[in-house]
N, C-alpha and C positions, 0 to 999 in steps of 0.2 A: 704274775697274778697269784700263783700258788704260794709265794713267800708272803704276800700280803694276807692271803687267806689264813696261813698258819699263824701269823703275828696276831691277827683279830681273834682267832680261835683261843690262843693263849691269854688274850686280854680278857675275853669274855668269860673263860674258865676261872681266872683269877677274880674277876668281879662277881661272878656267880657265888664262889666260895665266901666271899665277904659278905654278900647280901644274906646267904644262908646262915652265916654265923650270927649276924645281928637278929634276923627273924627268928632263928631257933633259940636264941637266948631270951627273946621276948615272949614267944608263945610256947616254946617246947619242940623238941624234935618230932614227936609224934603228931602233934597238930600241923606243923609245918609240912611234914610228909603227906598226910591225909589231904591237905589243901592243895598241894602241888599234884598229887595224883588226880584229884578231883578235876583241877584246871586242865590236866593233860587229857584226861578222858573226854571232857567236853570239846577241847580243842581238835581232838582225833576224830570224834564224832562229826563235828562241823566241817572239817577237812574232807572226810569221807563223803559227806553229803553234797558238798560242792563239786568234788571230782567225779563221784560215781552215781549221784542221784539219789542215794539211800544214806541214811545215817549209820546204818549198821550192815555189815556184809552177811545178809541172810542166805546167800547162795553157797557159803563156805561149808565144806563137810566137817564133821566132828574131828577127824584126824588132823585137819589144818588148824584146829583150835587147841588142842590139848597140849602138845609140846611147847609151842610158842606162848601159850597162856601161862603154863607152869613156869617157863623161864622168866617171863615178865613179872609174875607174882613174886618169885623168889628175888629176883634182881632189883625190882622197883619197890616193893614193899619192904622186904627184910633188908637187902643191902643198902638201899638209900636211907632207911630209917637208922641203920648202924652208922652210916656216914655222917648224917645230920647230928646224931648223938655224939660222935667223935668231934665234930666241929664245935658243938655247944661246950663239951667238957675239956677238950684239949687244943683247941683252936685249929686253924686250917693246916698248918704246917705238918702236924703229925698225921692228920687224915689223909693228905696227898702223899706223905711218904709211904704210908700203908698201901695207898692205891698204886704207887708205883711198882709195888711187888706183885700185884695181881696177874700180870701175864706169866710171870714165873710160877706162882702158886696154881694157876690154872693148868699149866703144862704139867706140873708135878701131880696134881689130882688126876688129870687124863691119863698119865702114865700108870698111876696106882690103880684107878678104878676101872679104866677101860683098856689098858695095855697099849695105849698110843704112844708112839715114839716120835719126838720131835726131830725133824731132819733139818739140815741146813737149808 
């Protein structure tokens, strides 16, 4: 079952790249990212409403909102916009090649900025 899930994941990632390339070339990377974010927020609100009974987690404290919110804002707004822009201008192969280096770059940035050491 795990192998099937892994294969389907790679198929969906490849299909997603192709769909985003064509949509980004048609409407632009910024419009595509905003539309995707709007759809994602609506989907998350609907899912939360179905599972928790409210569309928004009002009971969460402010410290539960700041760091995850900042992370999502940087990742989904800035990071995805740049990825879609790369798709539109250079096609998916270059965008995926850059994304393949993200774990290494994340470890390097954590070492430089936070002093974290990656252990085996």
